[in-house]
C-alpha positions in Angstrom: 11.7 -22.6 -2.1 10.6 -23.9 -5.4 9.3 -21.7 -8.2 5.7 -23.0 -7.7 5.8 -22.1 -4.0 7.1 -18.6 -4.6 4.4 -18.0 -7.2 1.7 -19.3 -4.7 3.0 -17.0 -2.0 3.1 -14.0 -4.3 -0.4 -14.8 -5.5 -1.6 -15.0 -1.9 0.1 -11.7 -1.1 -1.6 -10.0 -4.1 -5.0 -11.4 -3.1 -4.6 -10.1 0.5 -3.5 -6.7 -0.8 -6.5 -6.4 -3.1 -8.8 -7.6 -0.3 -7.3 -5.1 2.1 -7.6 -2.3 -0.4 -11.2 -3.0 -1.3 -12.4 -3.3 2.2 -14.9 -0.6 2.8 -15.3 1.1 6.2 -18.9 1.3 7.3 -19.8 4.5 9.2 -23.1 3.6 10.6 -22.2 4.5 14.1 -23.4 1.2 15.4 -21.5 -0.9 17.9 -22.7 -4.1 16.3 -20.6 -3.5 13.2 -17.5 -3.2 15.3 -18.3 -6.2 17.3 -19.0 -8.2 14.2 -15.7 -7.0 12.6 -13.8 -8.0 15.8 -15.4 -11.4 16.0 -14.6 -12.0 12.3 -11.0 -10.9 12.9 -10.6 -13.3 15.8 -12.1 -16.1 13.8 -9.6 -15.4 10.9 -6.7 -15.6 13.4 -8.1 -18.8 14.8 -8.4 -20.3 11.3 -4.9 -19.3 10.4 -3.6 -20.9 13.6 -5.6 -24.1 12.9 -4.3 -24.3 9.4 -0.7 -23.9 10.6 -1.3 -26.6 13.2 -2.7 -29.0 10.6 0.2 -28.3 8.2 2.7 -28.9 11.0 1.1 -32.2 11.9 1.0 -33.3 8.3 4.7 -32.5 7.8 5.6 -34.2 11.1 3.8 -37.4 10.0 5.6 -37.5 6.7 3.0 -36.2 4.3 4.9 -35.6 1.0 2.4 -32.9 -0.1 3.5 -30.5 2.6 7.0 -28.9 2.4 9.0 -27.4 5.2 8.8 -24.0 3.6 5.0 -24.1 3.4 4.9 -25.1 7.1 7.2 -22.3 8.1 5.3 -19.7 6.1 2.0 -20.9 7.7 3.5 -20.8 11.1 4.8 -17.3 10.6 1.5 -16.1 9.3 -0.2 -17.5 12.4 2.4 -15.9 14.7 2.1 -12.5 13.0 -1.7 -12.5 13.0 -1.8 -13.5 16.7 0.7 -10.8 17.7 -1.4 -8.2 15.8 -4.5 -9.4 17.6 -2.7 -9.1 21.0 -1.7 -5.5 20.1 -5.2 -4.6 19.2 -6.4 -6.1 22.4 -3.8 -4.1 24.4 -4.9 -0.8 22.6 -8.6 -1.6 23.4 -7.8 -2.1 27.0 -5.7 1.0 27.2 -8.6 3.0 25.5 -11.1 1.6 28.0 -8.9 2.6 30.9 -8.5 6.1 29.5 -12.3 6.5 29.1 -12.9 5.1 32.6 -10.4 7.6 34.1 -12.0 10.6 32.5 -13.6 13.1 34.8 -17.3 13.4 34.6 
């Protein structure tokens, strides 16, 4: 990986870290906030996968502006974000089943 690519990846990691640290939890008690957050998260995962797909296609067609390292990093980001989304879904389904099995 070239020096420029390493710096770009480090800058992205720092930006994500700052974004995650500055995210504020809203405690309004409304279900709409959770639904909006979930929808936004799914949209972000979709965007990540779309970007990785475009970069892969560009690399396969011989675009000189896209390196193999950038394609692999984008693919791994998409994979990790998708796996995290699947785990969240699994936990939500498990919680739903637990609530439904509670005695009244």
